[in-house]
C-alpha positions as CSV (number, residue, x, y, z in Angstrom):
1,X,-26.3,-19.8,21.5
2,X,-25.7,-16.1,20.8
3,X,-22.6,-14.5,22.2
4,X,-22.5,-12.0,25.1
5,X,-22.9,-8.4,23.6
6,X,-19.6,-6.7,24.5
7,X,-18.2,-5.2,27.7
8,X,-16.4,-1.7,27.2
9,X,-14.5,0.3,29.8
10,X,-15.2,4.4,29.7
11,X,-13.1,6.1,30.9
12,X,-13.3,10.6,30.9
13,X,-13.3,12.6,33.9
14,X,-16.2,15.3,32.7
15,X,-19.1,13.8,34.0
16,X,-21.7,14.9,31.0
17,X,-19.2,13.5,28.3
18,X,-19.0,10.0,30.1
19,X,-22.5,10.2,30.4
20,X,-23.0,11.0,26.8
21,X,-20.8,8.1,25.7
22,X,-22.5,5.6,28.0
23,X,-26.2,6.2,26.9
24,X,-24.2,5.9,23.0
25,X,-23.0,2.3,23.8
26,X,-25.9,1.2,25.8
27,X,-28.4,2.7,23.0
28,X,-25.8,0.3,20.3
29,X,-26.3,-2.9,23.2
30,X,-23.1,-2.7,24.5
31,X,-22.2,-3.4,28.3
32,X,-20.8,-0.6,29.9
33,X,-19.2,0.5,33.0
34,X,-17.2,4.1,33.3
35,X,-14.3,5.0,35.4
36,X,-13.2,9.1,35.9
37,X,-9.4,8.6,36.7
38,X,-7.0,6.3,36.7
39,X,-7.1,4.5,40.0
40,X,-11.1,4.0,39.7
41,X,-10.3,2.2,36.1
42,X,-7.3,0.0,37.5
43,X,-9.8,-1.3,40.2
44,X,-12.8,-1.8,37.8
45,X,-9.8,-3.7,35.1
46,X,-8.4,-6.0,38.5
47,X,-11.8,-7.2,38.6
48,X,-12.7,-8.1,35.7
49,X,-12.8,-8.5,32.1
50,X,-13.9,-6.3,29.1
51,X,-13.7,-6.4,25.7
52,X,-12.9,-2.7,24.6
53,X,-11.4,-0.2,26.7
54,X,-12.0,3.9,25.3
55,X,-10.1,6.2,26.9
56,X,-9.5,10.0,27.6
57,X,-5.6,10.7,27.3
58,X,-5.4,13.3,30.0
59,X,-7.0,12.4,33.6
60,X,-7.1,14.4,36.8
61,X,-4.4,11.8,38.5
62,X,-2.5,10.6,35.7
63,X,-2.7,9.7,31.3
64,X,-4.3,7.4,29.5
65,X,-1.5,6.2,28.4
66,X,-0.8,4.8,31.5
67,X,-3.6,2.1,30.9
68,X,-2.6,1.2,27.8
69,X,1.0,0.5,29.1
70,X,-1.1,-2.0,31.6
71,X,-3.1,-3.8,29.3
72,X,0.2,-4.1,27.4
73,X,2.5,-5.4,30.4
74,X,-0.5,-7.4,31.6
75,X,-1.0,-9.0,27.7
76,X,-4.7,-8.3,27.9
77,X,-7.4,-9.0,25.6
78,X,-8.9,-5.7,26.0
79,X,-8.3,-3.7,22.8
80,X,-7.7,0.0,23.8
81,X,-9.4,3.0,22.2
82,X,-7.7,6.6,23.3
83,X,-9.5,10.2,23.2
84,X,-7.9,12.9,22.2
85,X,-7.7,16.7,22.1
86,X,-7.7,18.1,18.8
87,X,-4.8,18.8,17.1
88,X,-2.9,16.6,19.5
89,X,-1.3,14.4,16.5
90,X,1.6,13.1,18.4
91,X,-0.4,12.0,20.9
92,X,-2.4,9.6,19.1
93,X,0.7,8.5,16.9
94,X,2.3,7.5,20.2
95,X,-0.2,5.8,21.5
96,X,-0.6,4.1,18.5
97,X,3.0,2.9,18.4
98,X,2.2,1.9,22.2
99,X,-0.4,-1.0,20.8
100,X,-3.9,1.3,21.1
101,X,-6.3,-0.2,18.5
102,X,-7.5,3.2,17.4
103,X,-7.8,7.0,18.1
104,X,-10.8,9.7,18.3
105,X,-10.2,13.1,18.4
106,X,-12.1,15.2,20.7
107,X,-15.1,16.9,19.9
108,X,-15.7,13.1,19.5
109,X,-18.6,12.7,16.3
110,X,-20.8,10.2,17.9
111,X,-21.0,8.3,14.2
112,X,-17.3,8.0,14.3
113,X,-17.3,7.2,17.6
114,X,-19.8,4.3,17.3
115,X,-18.3,3.2,14.0
116,X,-14.8,3.0,16.0
117,X,-16.1,0.9,18.7
118,X,-17.7,-1.3,16.5
119,X,-14.6,-2.0,14.7
120,X,-12.5,-2.8,18.1
121,X,-15.4,-5.4,19.0
122,X,-15.4,-7.0,15.6
123,X,-13.3,-10.4,16.3
124,X,-13.2,-10.4,19.9
125,X,-16.2,-12.9,19.5
126,X,-18.6,-10.6,21.6
127,X,-21.3,-8.7,19.9
128,X,-23.7,-6.1,20.6
129,X,-26.8,-8.2,21.6
130,X,-29.9,-7.1,19.9
131,X,-27.9,-7.1,16.4
132,X,-26.4,-10.2,16.8
133,X,-27.3,-12.3,13.6
134,X,-29.7,-15.3,13.5
135,X,-27.9,-18.2,15.1
136,X,-25.2,-16.2,16.8
137,X,-21.4,-15.5,15.7
138,X,-19.0,-18.3,15.3
139,X,-17.6,-19.7,18.5
140,X,-14.1,-17.8,19.8
141,X,-12.5,-20.7,18.9
142,X,-13.7,-21.4,15.5
143,X,-12.9,-17.5,14.7
144,X,-9.5,-17.9,16.1
145,X,-8.8,-20.9,13.8
146,X,-10.9,-19.4,10.8
147,X,-7.8,-16.1,11.3
148,X,-5.1,-18.4,11.5
149,X,-6.1,-20.0,8.6
150,X,-6.2,-17.0,6.4
151,X,-3.1,-15.4,8.7
152,X,-1.2,-18.5,6.7
153,X,-2.5,-17.7,3.0
154,X,-1.7,-14.7,3.0
155,X,1.8,-14.7,4.7
156,X,2.4,-17.4,2.0
157,X,2.2,-14.9,-0.9
158,X,5.3,-13.6,0.2
159,X,7.8,-16.2,-0.2
160,X,10.9,-16.4,1.0
161,X,12.2,-18.1,4.1
162,X,15.5,-16.1,5.2
163,X,15.4,-14.7,8.4
164,X,15.0,-11.0,6.9
165,X,11.5,-12.2,5.5
166,X,10.4,-14.4,8.3
167,X,10.7,-10.8,10.5
168,X,8.8,-8.9,7.6
169,X,6.4,-11.9,8.3
170,X,6.1,-11.4,11.8
171,X,6.1,-8.0,11.7
172,X,2.6,-8.3,9.3
173,X,1.0,-10.9,12.2
174,X,1.5,-8.4,14.8
175,X,0.4,-5.1,13.3
176,X,-2.4,-6.3,10.9
177,X,-5.6,-6.3,13.5
178,X,-5.0,-3.5,14.6
179,X,-6.0,-0.1,12.8
180,X,-2.7,2.4,12.8
181,X,-1.3,3.6,10.0
182,X,1.4,1.5,8.4
183,X,3.9,2.9,6.3
184,X,6.3,-0.1,4.2
185,X,9.4,0.7,2.8
186,X,11.6,-1.2,-0.2
187,X,13.1,-0.5,-3.5
188,X,11.2,-1.3,-6.4
189,X,10.3,-4.6,-7.0
190,X,10.5,-5.8,-3.8
191,X,7.1,-6.7,-3.6
192,X,5.2,-3.8,-0.9
193,X,1.9,-3.9,-2.7
194,X,2.2,-7.9,-1.4
195,X,3.1,-6.4,1.8
196,X,-0.3,-3.9,1.8
197,X,-2.3,-7.2,0.5
198,X,-1.5,-9.3,3.4
199,X,-2.0,-6.6,5.6
200,X,-5.6,-6.1,4.8
201,X,-6.3,-10.0,4.2
202,X,-5.1,-10.9,7.8
203,X,-7.0,-7.4,9.3
204,X,-10.6,-7.2,10.6
205,X,-11.3,-5.4,7.3
206,X,-10.4,-8.5,5.4
207,X,-14.1,-8.6,4.2
208,X,-13.8,-5.0,3.1
209,X,-12.0,-3.7,0.1
210,X,-8.3,-3.0,-0.3
211,X,-8.1,-0.1,-2.9
212,X,-4.6,0.5,-4.7
213,X,-3.6,3.6,-5.9
214,X,-0.5,4.7,-8.0
215,X,0.2,8.1,-6.5
216,X,2.4,9.1,-8.9
217,X,0.5,7.6,-12.3
218,X,-2.1,10.2,-11.6
219,X,-2.0,13.8,-13.0
220,X,-1.6,16.3,-10.7
221,X,-4.9,18.0,-11.6
222,X,-7.0,15.2,-10.9
223,X,-5.8,14.1,-7.7
224,X,-8.1,16.2,-5.6
225,X,-11.6,14.0,-7.6
226,X,-9.3,11.2,-7.6
227,X,-8.6,11.0,-4.2
228,X,-11.8,12.5,-2.9
229,X,-14.7,12.5,-5.6
230,X,-16.1,14.7,-7.6
231,X,-20.0,16.0,-7.7
232,X,-21.7,16.5,-11.1
233,X,-20.3,19.9,-12.9
234,X,-17.6,20.1,-10.6
235,X,-15.1,20.5,-13.5
236,X,-15.0,20.1,-17.2
237,X,-16.5,16.7,-18.4
238,X,-18.0,15.7,-15.0
239,X,-21.2,14.7,-15.8
240,X,-22.7,12.7,-12.7
241,X,-21.3,12.3,-8.8
242,X,-18.7,9.9,-8.7
243,X,-16.9,8.5,-5.6
244,X,-13.3,8.5,-4.8
245,X,-10.9,6.5,-3.7
246,X,-11.7,6.7,-0.2
247,X,-15.3,6.4,-0.2
248,X,-14.4,3.1,-2.4
249,X,-12.2,1.6,0.6
250,X,-14.9,2.3,3.0
251,X,-14.9,-0.6,6.0
252,X,-11.5,-1.5,4.3
253,X,-7.7,-0.6,3.7
254,X,-6.5,2.0,1.3
255,X,-3.3,1.4,-0.1
256,X,-0.7,4.5,-1.1
257,X,1.7,3.3,-3.5
258,X,4.7,5.9,-3.8
259,X,3.1,7.9,-1.3
260,X,6.1,10.0,-1.8
261,X,5.4,11.4,-5.4
262,X,2.6,13.3,-4.1
263,X,3.0,17.0,-4.3
264,X,2.6,19.3,-1.1
265,X,-0.5,21.0,-2.6
266,X,-2.0,17.1,-2.4
267,X,0.0,16.2,0.8
268,X,-2.2,18.8,3.3
269,X,-5.5,17.9,1.9
270,X,-4.4,14.4,2.4
271,X,-3.6,14.8,5.9
272,X,-6.5,16.7,6.2
273,X,-8.9,13.3,5.3
274,X,-6.8,11.1,7.8
275,X,-6.8,13.3,10.9
276,X,-10.7,14.1,10.6
277,X,-11.5,11.0,9.0
278,X,-13.9,12.6,6.6
279,X,-13.4,14.0,2.8
280,X,-15.0,16.7,1.1
281,X,-16.0,15.8,-2.6
282,X,-15.0,18.7,-5.3
283,X,-18.0,20.6,-6.1
284,X,-19.7,20.1,-2.6
285,X,-20.0,21.9,0.8
286,X,-20.2,18.7,2.5
287,X,-17.8,16.6,4.2
288,X,-18.7,12.7,4.0
289,X,-17.2,10.5,7.0
290,X,-14.8,8.2,5.9
291,X,-13.8,4.6,7.6
292,X,-10.5,3.7,6.2
293,X,-7.4,2.2,7.2
294,X,-4.4,3.6,5.6
295,X,-1.3,1.7,4.4
296,X,1.6,3.5,2.4
297,X,4.4,2.5,0.6
298,X,7.4,4.0,-1.1
299,X,11.3,3.9,-2.5
300,X,12.0,7.3,-1.2
301,X,14.2,8.0,2.1
302,X,11.1,10.0,3.3
303,X,12.6,11.3,6.6
304,X,15.2,12.8,4.1
305,X,12.7,14.5,1.9
306,X,11.2,15.7,4.9
307,X,14.3,17.2,5.3
308,X,14.8,19.0,1.9
309,X,11.3,20.1,2.4
310,X,9.9,17.8,0.1
311,X,7.4,15.5,2.2
312,X,5.2,17.1,4.9
313,X,6.5,16.4,8.4
314,X,3.2,16.1,10.0
315,X,1.9,14.0,7.1
316,X,5.3,11.5,7.4
317,X,4.4,11.0,11.2
318,X,1.0,10.2,10.6
319,X,1.7,7.7,7.9
320,X,4.5,6.3,9.5
321,X,3.3,5.2,12.8
322,X,4.4,1.5,12.2
323,X,7.0,0.9,9.5
324,X,8.1,-2.3,7.4
325,X,11.0,-2.4,5.5
326,X,11.3,-5.4,2.7
327,X,14.8,-6.6,2.4
328,X,16.1,-5.9,-1.2
329,X,16.3,-9.4,-3.0
330,X,20.4,-9.3,-3.2
331,X,20.5,-9.3,1.0
332,X,18.2,-12.5,0.7
333,X,19.9,-14.4,-1.7
334,X,19.0,-17.7,0.2
335,X,15.2,-17.2,-1.1
336,X,15.8,-18.0,-4.8
337,X,15.4,-21.1,-5.3
338,X,11.7,-20.8,-3.4
339,X,11.3,-17.8,-5.5
340,X,12.7,-19.3,-8.6
341,X,9.8,-22.0,-8.2
342,X,7.0,-20.4,-7.3
343,X,7.8,-17.8,-10.4
344,X,8.2,-20.7,-13.1
345,X,5.0,-22.5,-11.7
346,X,3.4,-18.8,-12.5
347,X,4.2,-18.2,-15.8
348,X,3.9,-22.0,-16.9
349,X,0.3,-21.5,-15.4
350,X,-0.5,-18.3,-17.1
351,X,1.3,-20.0,-20.6
352,X,-0.5,-23.1,-20.0
353,X,2.4,-24.9,-21.3
354,X,5.0,-27.0,-19.1
355,X,8.2,-25.0,-18.5
356,X,11.8,-26.6,-18.6
357,X,13.3,-27.2,-15.1
358,X,15.5,-25.0,-13.1
359,X,19.0,-27.1,-13.3
360,X,21.7,-26.3,-10.2
361,X,23.4,-24.9,-13.2
362,X,20.8,-22.4,-14.0
363,X,19.9,-21.0,-10.8
364,X,23.7,-20.3,-9.5
365,X,23.5,-18.2,-13.2
366,X,20.6,-16.8,-12.0
367,X,22.8,-16.1,-8.8
368,X,25.7,-13.9,-10.3
369,X,22.7,-11.3,-11.9
370,X,23.1,-7.8,-10.2
371,X,19.0,-8.1,-10.1
372,X,18.7,-4.2,-9.4
373,X,14.7,-4.9,-10.1
374,X,14.7,-7.1,-6.9
375,X,11.6,-9.6,-7.3
376,X,10.0,-8.0,-10.4
377,X,13.1,-8.3,-12.2
378,X,13.6,-11.4,-11.8
379,X,10.3,-12.8,-12.9
380,X,11.5,-10.9,-15.9
381,X,14.7,-12.7,-16.6
382,X,13.1,-16.2,-15.9
383,X,10.3,-15.1,-18.5
384,X,12.9,-14.7,-20.9
385,X,14.8,-18.0,-20.2
386,X,12.1,-19.2,-20.5
387,X,11.4,-18.0,-23.9
388,X,15.2,-18.9,-25.5
389,X,15.3,-22.5,-23.7
390,X,14.5,-25.3,-26.3
391,X,14.7,-28.5,-24.5
392,X,13.4,-29.6,-20.6
393,X,15.9,-27.6,-18.7
394,X,16.9,-24.0,-18.7
395,X,19.8,-22.9,-20.2
396,X,22.1,-21.4,-18.5
397,X,23.3,-18.9,-21.7
398,X,19.3,-17.6,-21.0
399,X,21.2,-15.6,-18.2
400,X,23.8,-14.4,-19.7
401,X,24.5,-10.5,-19.9
402,X,24.8,-11.4,-23.6
403,X,22.0,-12.9,-24.3
404,X,19.3,-12.2,-26.6
405,X,16.5,-10.0,-25.2
406,X,12.7,-10.0,-26.3
407,X,12.5,-9.5,-29.9
408,X,9.7,-11.0,-31.0
409,X,9.8,-14.2,-29.1
410,X,9.7,-13.3,-25.6
411,X,7.3,-13.4,-23.4
412,X,6.0,-9.9,-22.7
413,X,6.8,-9.4,-19.2
414,X,10.5,-9.7,-19.7
415,X,10.2,-6.6,-21.1
416,X,9.0,-4.8,-17.9
417,X,12.2,-3.8,-16.8
418,X,13.0,-2.1,-19.5
419,X,16.4,-0.4,-18.1
420,X,18.1,-3.6,-17.6
421,X,16.5,-5.4,-20.6
422,X,15.3,-2.7,-23.7
423,X,13.7,-4.4,-26.0
424,X,13.9,-3.4,-30.0
425,X,11.4,-1.5,-32.0
426,X,8.7,-3.1,-33.4
427,X,9.1,-1.5,-36.5
428,X,12.3,0.9,-37.7
429,X,11.4,4.6,-38.2
430,X,11.7,5.0,-41.9
431,X,14.3,7.5,-42.6
432,X,12.5,9.5,-45.1
433,X,10.6,10.6,-42.1
434,X,13.5,12.4,-40.9
435,X,16.0,13.2,-44.0
436,X,13.7,12.9,-47.3
437,X,11.2,15.4,-48.8
438,X,7.9,14.4,-49.8
439,X,8.4,13.1,-53.0
440,X,11.4,10.7,-52.3
441,X,9.0,9.2,-50.0
442,X,6.9,7.8,-52.7
443,X,10.0,6.0,-53.5
444,X,9.8,2.0,-53.4
445,X,12.5,1.9,-51.0
446,X,10.7,3.7,-48.3
447,X,10.0,0.9,-45.3
448,X,6.8,-0.5,-44.5
449,X,4.0,1.6,-42.3
450,X,3.4,0.2,-39.2
451,X,0.0,-1.6,-38.6
452,X,-0.7,-0.2,-35.1
453,X,0.6,3.2,-35.4
454,X,0.0,4.2,-31.3
455,X,1.7,0.8,-30.4
456,X,4.6,2.0,-32.8
457,X,4.7,5.6,-30.8
458,X,4.3,4.1,-27.9
459,X,7.7,2.1,-29.1
460,X,9.9,5.2,-30.0
461,X,9.0,7.1,-26.9
462,X,10.1,4.6,-24.4
463,X,12.8,4.0,-25.9
464,X,13.9,7.6,-26.3
465,X,12.3,7.8,-22.8
466,X,14.6,4.5,-21.8
467,X,18.1,6.0,-23.5
468,X,17.8,9.4,-21.7
469,X,17.5,7.9,-18.4
470,X,20.1,6.1,-18.9
471,X,22.8,8.8,-19.8
472,X,21.1,10.7,-16.4
473,X,21.7,7.9,-14.5
474,X,18.2,7.3,-14.5
475,X,17.3,10.3,-12.4
476,X,14.4,11.6,-13.6
477,X,14.6,15.5,-12.8
478,X,17.7,15.2,-15.1
479,X,15.8,13.0,-17.5
480,X,13.2,15.7,-17.5
481,X,15.6,19.0,-18.4
482,X,17.5,16.9,-20.8
483,X,14.2,16.0,-23.0
484,X,12.5,19.4,-22.2
485,X,8.9,18.2,-20.1
486,X,8.3,18.5,-16.7
487,X,9.0,16.1,-13.8
488,X,5.7,15.0,-13.4
489,X,5.5,14.3,-17.1
490,X,7.9,12.2,-17.1
491,X,6.7,10.4,-14.0
492,X,3.7,9.7,-15.6
493,X,5.3,8.2,-19.1
494,X,7.2,5.6,-16.5
495,X,4.5,4.5,-14.7
496,X,1.8,4.2,-18.1
497,X,5.1,2.6,-20.6
498,X,5.5,0.0,-17.5
499,X,8.9,1.2,-17.4
500,X,11.4,0.0,-14.5
501,X,13.3,2.7,-12.7
502,X,15.9,0.5,-10.2
503,X,17.6,2.8,-8.4
504,X,15.6,6.2,-8.0
505,X,17.9,9.2,-7.3
506,X,15.6,11.8,-8.1
507,X,16.1,13.6,-4.8
508,X,15.5,17.3,-6.4
509,X,12.6,19.6,-6.4
510,X,10.0,19.7,-9.5
511,X,10.7,21.5,-12.2
512,X,8.7,22.7,-14.9
């Protein structure tokens, strides 16, 4: 038996708009009731239940926020969509923080209106009657069971049962169902992308794509094309139309990692795309509507960056509707046993070999490590220990600060946190390259040539960059000045060479 068509209450004091919304929804197959004031809406809500409530923000006898607050106080099931006047960003953010499912900006685009309503209806157990799939959707109890199963499996990937991690998981479970933008804050290596993936998996958009973007790894001149797409001939080498990240994430989640690394010019364009829910591909004159949920992440203090003018305040408020803060590993040491067990199992699965057993002594040795790189560094430490251990138990010596690092035998992942465990270059540069003449290079004493020139050059660049970062206290701006290149080039190289920076002290403006 098919589920009933979704019931929707539309609240707007302008008769023409109220009729337009009602007719639009009726054509989609919904059951629709209308109200012109807060009082009339309350009377409707007292007499029956709805699936979705759509309310204008300003009404003759009050505000749409009052309706939203009533729904929250009474713990009613209705999902609320608010409509705000163009430019009223603060009202939209306030409504989302108060629990609104989504918002629409007036004048409302009807295509966007239908899309937002469809998203709100999804998962309520109701459906537009004419569009119901054969056999009808799953009964509500089956839908709830499936949602609960997805929720638990997604949160299980966030290993740890400390109070701090329980709070993070509870926060994810609470906010995943809505459309409000989420800002995930945490140090490098804490698992910000895992949180974003859990938010997506637990949301109504789980069947859609989840597109992750490292904002700091894209050259500045390519940002607009990468985010919004490009049309054939829009720039040199554009031989065909291509979609950007926003188009690729339609119907799903767009995860903007290291959002604090975006230059100001791009921040302005991103703000417009989020506000208007549309993008204009490079080289096009037409706007394209995009339906995505924005989840962003940063290890920076964006509030401080706003004060220094490095990050736009209006974009910060748009992104930081809901904030999830991931604690560093040093604040949840009680999670180390579970984390180590999970990571060792993964190492064994990836290598196809049994891994040594984690003893209590080895666990205590790990606990003495600073682990400033958090879970990512912990994984590297375990990779190195497994590679250096002989026997069935992890050797305590493998965790000492003076133990040898990856020198040909360690797992490659043990070097991804190179600032703590810099690896030795596979080839030593021949001294003749800098101190000898061409004639001397023909002598028998020269070092052998590398058999992979690009790998050798990458390693030299990596070693130089790590050394400069250490000398400047990991300050990227100072490192750029020290090496005579731009800050963006430093960021690009750090990302390309997979260099982890445990404590980013770069809060200065770009140079170069």
